[in-house]
C-alpha positions as CSV (number, residue, x, y, z in Angstrom):
1,M,-4.9,10.9,-0.1
2,H,-5.7,13.0,-3.1
3,P,-4.3,16.6,-2.6
4,D,-7.7,18.2,-3.0
5,E,-9.1,15.8,-0.5
6,F,-6.5,16.8,2.0
7,D,-7.3,20.5,1.5
8,F,-10.9,19.8,2.4
9,W,-10.0,18.1,5.6
10,S,-7.3,20.4,7.0
11,S,-6.5,23.9,7.8
12,R,-5.8,26.0,4.7
13,D,-2.9,27.6,6.6
14,L,-1.1,24.2,7.2
15,I,1.8,23.6,5.0
16,I,2.9,20.0,4.9
17,P,6.7,19.8,4.9
18,E,8.3,17.5,2.3
19,H,10.9,16.3,4.9
20,D,10.3,14.3,8.0
21,V,9.4,16.3,11.1
22,T,10.0,15.6,14.8
23,S,7.5,14.8,17.5
24,D,8.1,18.3,18.9
25,W,7.1,19.8,15.5
26,I,3.9,17.7,15.5
27,L,3.0,18.7,19.1
28,E,3.6,22.4,18.5
29,T,2.0,22.6,15.1
30,F,-1.2,20.8,16.1
31,S,-1.3,21.9,19.7
32,L,-1.3,18.3,20.8
33,R,-0.3,16.8,24.1
34,S,2.3,14.0,23.9
35,Q,-0.3,11.6,25.2
36,E,-2.6,12.3,22.3
37,L,0.2,11.7,19.8
38,R,1.1,8.5,21.6
39,I,-2.5,7.2,21.3
40,M,-2.4,7.8,17.6
41,V,0.8,5.8,17.3
42,D,-0.4,3.1,19.7
43,E,-3.6,2.7,17.8
44,G,-1.6,2.3,14.6
45,F,-3.0,5.4,12.9
46,V,0.5,6.8,12.3
47,F,3.9,5.2,12.1
48,P,6.9,7.2,13.2
49,C,10.4,6.2,12.4
50,R,13.2,6.4,15.0
51,K,16.4,8.1,14.0
52,E,19.2,9.1,16.4
53,G,17.0,8.4,19.4
54,E,14.2,10.7,18.2
55,Y,10.9,9.9,16.5
56,F,10.2,11.4,13.1
57,Y,7.0,11.6,11.0
58,D,6.7,11.7,7.2
59,S,4.3,13.8,5.2
60,T,1.7,10.9,5.1
61,A,1.7,10.8,8.9
62,V,1.3,14.6,9.1
63,K,-1.7,14.5,6.8
64,T,-3.2,11.6,8.7
65,I,-2.8,13.5,12.0
66,A,-4.4,16.6,10.5
67,F,-7.3,14.4,9.2
68,I,-7.8,12.8,12.6
69,L,-7.8,16.2,14.4
70,V,-10.4,17.5,12.0
71,L,-12.6,14.5,12.7
72,K,-12.0,14.8,16.4
73,R,-12.0,18.5,17.1
74,Q,-14.3,19.9,14.4
75,M,-16.7,16.9,13.9
76,G,-16.7,15.4,17.4
77,V,-15.8,11.9,16.3
78,N,-14.4,9.6,19.0
79,M,-11.3,7.4,18.6
80,A,-13.4,4.3,17.8
81,G,-15.2,6.3,15.1
82,I,-11.9,7.5,13.8
83,E,-10.5,4.0,13.6
84,I,-13.6,2.9,11.5
85,I,-13.3,6.0,9.2
86,L,-9.6,5.4,8.6
87,H,-10.2,1.7,7.9
88,L,-12.9,2.5,5.4
89,K,-10.8,5.2,3.8
90,K,-8.0,2.7,3.3
91,Q,-10.4,0.2,1.8
92,I,-11.8,2.8,-0.6
93,H,-8.3,3.8,-1.8
94,W,-7.4,0.1,-2.3
95,H,-10.5,-0.6,-4.3
96,L,-10.0,2.5,-6.4
97,S,-6.4,1.5,-7.1
98,Q,-7.6,-2.0,-8.2
99,A,-10.2,-0.5,-10.5
100,R,-7.5,1.8,-12.1
101,K,-5.3,-1.2,-12.6
102,K,-8.1,-3.3,-14.1
103,N,-9.2,-0.5,-16.4
104,H,-5.7,0.7,-17.1
105,L,-6.5,4.1,-15.9
106,P,-3.8,6.5,-14.7
107,D,-3.4,7.1,-11.0
108,Q,-4.9,10.3,-9.6
109,P,-2.2,12.9,-8.6
């Protein structure tokens, strides 16, 4: 996700840590119930890694969770709609990267 794009889809007050964060950090920061986070993982929207018996999320996962919550809470999109949006977003980014490679354009920051 391009940095400016993330700013548009998230709270201006949210600072994305550069290090991996715990499930507890996610739950507290986003005021989520553990069941909501579990659904995002089960649906394959985010992929935690397990270290020392605890789940951790990288900055990409944190940005994805923020994006999902904007869609859900502010725009009223249901989980089926979120799945479609995330799939389309992934396809768009893939096609853009292919076009950059084909045209020898530099990647966007």
